[in-house]
N, C-alpha and C positions, 0 to 999 in steps of 0.2 A: 340689338343692344338696348334700344328704347323699350322694346317689349319686355325684356328681362327686368328693367328697372321698375316696371309696374306689374310684375307677375303676381297673380293671385289677389289682385286688388278687390275683385268681386267677393272673395271669401272674407276679406277684412271688412267690407261694407256690410255683409250680413252679420258679422260679429259685433260691429258697432251698433247696428240696429237692434240686435238682441240685448246688448247692454243698456241701451237708452230707450227701450220700448216704453218706459213709463215717463222718463224725463221729458223727451221731446213732445209727446202729446200734451203733457201738463203745461209746458210753455206755450204751445200753440193755442190750446183751449183758453188759457188765462188771457192771453193778449187779444184774441178774437172776441171772447165773451165781454171783456171789459170795454173794448172799443165799441161793440155793437150795443152795449147798454148806455153808453154816454151819448150817442147820437140821438136817440129818442128823448133822452133827458133834456138835451138842448132844445129840441122841438117843443117839448112841453113847457119849459121855463120861459121861452121867448116865442110865443105864438104869433105876435103881431110885428109888423115891420117897424113900428115906432119903438118897441122894446128892444129890438135887435139893433137899431141905430143908436139907441142910448148906450148899449154896451160897447158898440163900435167906437164911440167917441172916447170912452175910457181906455180902450186898447191903444190909443195913440200915445199914451204915457210912455216916456223913455224907459222907465223901470220895467213896464210890461213888455216892451220891445226886447229888452235885454233878457227877459225870462223866457218868452215864447217865440220871439222872432218878429220881424217887421210885419206890420199889418198890410193885408191886401184884400181887395173887395170891400174896403171900409165904406165906400159910398153906397154900396148895396150889400149889406152884411147879411147874407142868407145863412141858413143853417149849415149848408155845405161849406161856405167860406169860414164860418165860425169853427166848424169841426176841423178843417184843415189848418187854420191859423192857430188855434188854442191847444190842439191835442197831438198833432203829428210829431212835433219835436220830442216830447216826453215819451211817446210810444216808440219812436225810433231809438231812443236811448235804451229802453227796455229790450228791444230786439238786438241792439248792439251787445248788450250784456249777455244775452242768450248765446250769441255767436262766439263771444270771447270765451265763455265757460265751456262751450261744446268743443272748441278747437283745442284749448289747452288741456282739457281732460283726456283727450285721446292722442295727444302728441307728447308734449313735454312732461306731463304728469305720469303717463304710462312709461315714458323713457326713464324718468327718475325712479320709478318703482320697479324697474327691471322687466316690465312686460314686453317692451319693444325688443330688447335683447333676446328674449325667449322666442318672440315671433320671428325674428330675423334668422334664428337657427333653423327655421323651417324653410321650405322652398317658396320664399316670398321676396319680391323685389325691394330694392333699397328705398324707392319712393312710394311703395304701395300703401304704407300706413298714412303718410301725409295725403296721398291721393284719395284714399278712402274717406279720411276725415273731412277734407274740403268738399268732397262730393256730397257727403251727408249734410254738411253745413249749407251748401248751396241749394240742395233739393229741399231741405227744411224751410229755407227762406223763400224759395219759389212757391212752395206749397202754401206758406203763410200768405204771400202776396195774392195768390189766386183765390184762396178761400175768403180772405178778408175783403178783397175787392168785390167778389160776387155777393158776399154777405151784406156789405153796406148797400149795394144796389138793391138787394132784396127787401130792404127796409121801406122802400118806396117813399122816401122823403123827397119832396119836389125838387129841391135844388141839388140833390145828390145823384147825378146822372151816371150812366154806365162808364163813360170815359173817365170821369173824375174819380169814381170809386175804384176802377182798375189802377189808376195812377196813384191813388192813396195807398193801395196795397203794394204797388210796385216801389214806391218810395221806401216803405218799411222793409220790403224784401231786399232791395239793393243796398240799404244801409247795413243789414245783416251780412250780406255778401261781402261788402267792403271791409267790415270789421273782422270777418272771418279771415280775409286775405291778409290784413295788416297784422292780425294775431299770429297767423302762420309765419310771417316774417320775423316777428319778435321772438317766436319760439326758436328760431335758428340763431338769433343774436344772443339771447340770454342763456346762461349756463344752468338755470334752475327753473322749476315750475313757478315758484314764487316770483322770480324776476320777470318771467314772461307775462304772468298775470298783472304784475305791477306796471310794466311798460304799457300793456294794452289799456289798462284802466287810466293810466296817466295820459295816454294819447286821447282817450275819450273825454277826460276832464278838460284837457287843453283845447280840444275841438269845441267843446261847449263854451269855454271861457273866451276864446278868440272870436267865435261867432257872436257872442253877446256884445263884446266890445265893438266889433265891426258893425253890427246891426245898428248900434246907437251912434257911432262916430264916423266910420269909414267902411263903405260897402266892399271895397277891394279887399280889406282885411278879412271880412266875413267870408269871402269866396276862397280863402285859403283853407277854411275848415270844411270837412265833408258834411258836417251838420248845417253849414251855411249853404252848400249846394242844394240840398234837398228842399230847403225852404223856398228856393227860387222856382220850384215847380208850380207854385200858386195853385194848389189843388182845388178843384171845384170852381175856380174863377177863370184863369187863363189856360190851365192844364199844359204847362210847358214840359216836354219830355227830354230836352237836352241834358238836364242834370242827371237823369237816369243813365243816359248813354255815356256821359263823362265818367260817372261813378263805376259803371261796368268796365269801361276801358281801363281805368286806373287800377281796378281790382285785379284784372288779369295781368297787368304789368307787374304789380306788387307780388301776385301769386307766382308768376314766372321766376321772379328773383328769389322768392322763398324756396321754390323747388330746386333752383340751382344751388343755393347755399346748403340745402339739405343733402344734396348729392355729393358735396365735397367735404362736409364737416364730419368729425368723429362722433360716434355715439356718446351721448351724455356730455358733450362739450358744447360750448357756445362761442360765437365770434367776439362777444364782449367777455373777456376773461374774468373769472371770479377773483375777488380780492383775497389774497392769502391771509389766513388767520394768524393769531399769535402762536408762538411755539409752545407756550404753557398756559393752561387755563388759570384764571384768578380763583381765589377761594370762593368768591361770590358765584362765579359761573359754575362751580362744582356743586352748588346747592340746587335743588329742584326749582326754587323761585328764580335764582339767577339764570338757570338754563331756559326756563319758560320766557323770561324777559328777553334773553338774547335771541331766541328763536323768533320772537314776534316784534322786535323793536322797530323794524321797518314798517310793519303794518300799524303799530301803535302811533308812530310819528305821522304816517300818511293819514290815518283816520282823524287824528287830532287836528291836523291842518285842514283837512276836508270839512270837518264839522264846524270849525271856526269860520271858514269861508262860507259854508252853508248859512250860518247865522247872519253873517254880513249881507249875503244876497237877499235873505228874507227881510232883514232890517232896512235895506235900501229902498224898499217899496212902501214903508210905513208912512212916509211923508204925505203921500197923495191918496191914502186909503179912504178917507172920508168922502172925497169926490168920487172915487172909484165905486164905493159901495152905494152911493146915492142912486145909481141906475143899474146895479148888478143884482138881479134877482137870484142868480145862481149862488152867489156868496151868502145872500141873506137866508137862503134855504139851508146852507151849511151851518149857520149860526143860530143859536137860540137867543132871541131878542130879550135883553134884560134891561129894565129901567134903571137909570142912574149911572150907566156905564157907556162910554163912547163906543162907536163901532170898532175903532182900532183896538180897544181893550178887549172887546168880545172876540175880535179876530185873533188876538193873542192866545186865547184859550185853544183855538184850533191849531195855530202854529205850534203851540207847546206839545200837543198830542202827536203831531206829525214829526217834530224834531225828536221827541223822546223815542218814538218807534224806530226812526232811522239810527239814532244813537245806540239802540239795543242791538243792532246788527254787529258792530265791532265787539261789544261786550260779550255776546254769545259766541262769536268767532274765537275769542281768546280762550274760553273754556273748552270749546270743541277741538282746539289744537291738540289737546291730550288724546282724544280719540284718533286723530290723524296720526299722531306719533305711534300709537298702539298698532294702527293698521299697517304702518311701515316697519313693524317689528323692532322698534327702538325702545319701547317701554320695558321690555323684558331685560334689556341690558342695565337699565337703571335699577329695577327692582332686585336684580341679582346682587347689587351692592347694598350697603347699609342705608337703604332708603325705604321708608314705610310707604304703603299705599295711601294711607291717610295724609301723610305729609305731601306726597306727590299731587294728589287731587286738590288738596287744600291750597297748594301754591298756585295752581292754575285758577282756582276759584278767586283767590285774592287778587290776582292780576286782572281777572274779569271785572270784579267789583270796582277796583281802582280806575280801570280804563273807562268803565261805564260812567262813573262819577265825573271823570276828567272831561270826556267828550261832551257830556251834558252841560257842564260848567262852561266849556269853551264856546259851545253853540249859543248859550245864553249871553255870554260876554260879547260875542260877535253880533248878535241881534241888537243888544243894547247900544254898542258902540256905533253901528251904522244908523240905527234909529235916532240916536241923540243928535246926529249930524243933520238928518233930513227933516226932522219934525220940529215944528215951532214950539210945541209943548211936549217934550219927550216923556215917555213912560219911565218911571224911576227904575233904577237897576234892581232895587229890592223887590219890586213888583214882578219884574221879568224873572228874576231868580226863583221866586216862590212859585210862579206859574209853571216853570219848567222843571225845577228840582223836585216838585211834589210827585213827579212821575217815577222817581227812583224806586219805590216799592213795586210798581208794575214791572220795571226792568228786572228787579230782583226775582220776581216770580218766573220770568222767562229764563234767567240764569239758573235758578233753582230747578226748573224743568229740564234744562240741558244737563245739569249734574245728575238728576234722577235718571234720565235716559242713558247717560254714560254708565251709571252704576247698575241699572236694572235691565235696560233694553237697548244695548249699544247699537244693534242693527236698525233701530227705529229713530235714528238721529234726525231723519228728514222731517219728522213730526214737528220739531221746533220751528223749522222754517215755514211749514204749512200753517202753523198756528199764528206765527208772526204776520204772514201774508193775510190770513183771515182777519187778524186784528186791525191791520192797516185798512183793509177794505171796508169793514163794517163801522169802524170808528170814524174814518175820514169821509167816506161816501155814504154812510148810513142815512144821514138826514136828507141828502140830495136824492137818493134813490128810494127814500121812504121805507127803510127796513124797520121791522118792529124793534122796540127798545131792548127786548130781551136778547137779541142777537149781539148787541154791543156789550151787554152785561156778561156775556160768556168770555169776554176778553178782559184781562187785568187792566188794560188801558181804558176800558169803558167804565171802570169802577172808581177811577181817580177823580176827586173833586176838581172842577174847572175853575182855577183861580185866575183872575181876581173876581170873577162874576158870581162865584159861589163861596159859601163858607167852607173852610177846611173841615173835613169829616175824619176825625182821628180814629173812629171805629173802623171805617173802611181801610184806612191806612194800616191800622193794626192787623186787620184780617189778612190783607195782602202780604204784609211782612211775615205773619205767622205761617201762611201757606208756603212762602219761599223757604223759610227755615225748615219746615217739614219735608219739603222736596229735597233740600240739601242733606238732611240727616238720613233719609231713606237712600239717597244716592250714594252717600259715603258708606253706609252699611252694605249696600249691594256691591259696590266697587271692591270692598275688602273681601267679599265672599265669592265673587264670580271668578271664572278663569280669565286670564289674559290671553286673548286670541292672537295667534300668529298667522 
């Protein structure tokens, strides 16, 4: 009986590997490459013990503890201790996101699109698909942990020994495994892919929030969060392995529950029942704009709250930045020193670029929803009615533009509201709004590029995410890693004037706006001319 439940799992493993032959290597290469570039950068920026101890003192700040976790090895802040303390949490979050997307893509999303029903019509076991998906997720994370551990040790940095490097890799790998397991459970609970993804990311966000509160006020609270466990490994200092064993044990317990629920639930059903809709659609819902808003209202609300909280979290550290910057060579490398402006105001320019790029994610997602609906064969039903293609794509474009503006505004308000509380001399709301909202034209370029791809090259949608990732990398880390200036100029975010330390350049703003309009026009023309793929 058990063998029948997992029949032909190997065939499904090969199918998933075939489908993700590009995605998985990109995730692995990106995480490993960025991590291995940061470690030598730390060694270069803090070559002496005196400089390292200076940065160690600033990391005792409660705001920094809430952001990156409790400091360890502070009395002897080696490059290894610095790497484990400042980098491991955010890298673990990236690995968790990778696992969440991998599991939902091959389980609930395939189920929602009818692929699992087709697969189950073949000689395949009831649990084969979930087994194949979790197997791939586990192997991917194990491979990541081994390659990263050996890679960090190969850098031959004195304080980064073999055990610590392997533990660093193991922390990231086990984080991915745990979130793969928890996502597999949410897949069974939710009745839709959107719900499964939402529950998984909500759990990740709560894990970070609970860990942050616990690290500052109550360590017991921090240990409730899986992100709190991994920080207790104290990589490159004490190298504790018990959190790894705890996470693995709980992962298999959660995964066992997920497999049991999958074995007893109906296909395309969830244990959390979907809320029944209205018997009749409103007039607004019957329009393309109303339908687009209805399809994405949960995502819009979630991103709005998330960006406001992001702004608050950044604003909460503004009060101690002057002290923090006094000894932090790394941050000074990221900033272009400008006479007449405080370090906090200069830091605001970097914050504004980071916030704008993060806010571009939901804006682009809103317009790409149209491509997702087309892929699920739903757009044909709309266009068969009295709905023009121009009106349809324009509706999703309008939603994208409004959401982009809204999340930028909320992030700016969150930054100002928290900063005004913790700073003795707060930055004016007008200054913060200008510094952040000036990035709107760069966001429009990314939205316009998404429209262009939908209209002309719908199979190349991944380009927009690669370009946004490139923008984040070169604009945020370009100064630290000493990239040539032209690399940042290839991104729209690298051409935005950095307010308040620079004068606003209306010519650049005008060029970016014009480019976005050209992209949109070409995209609209292409969308009206091309076939709607089924």
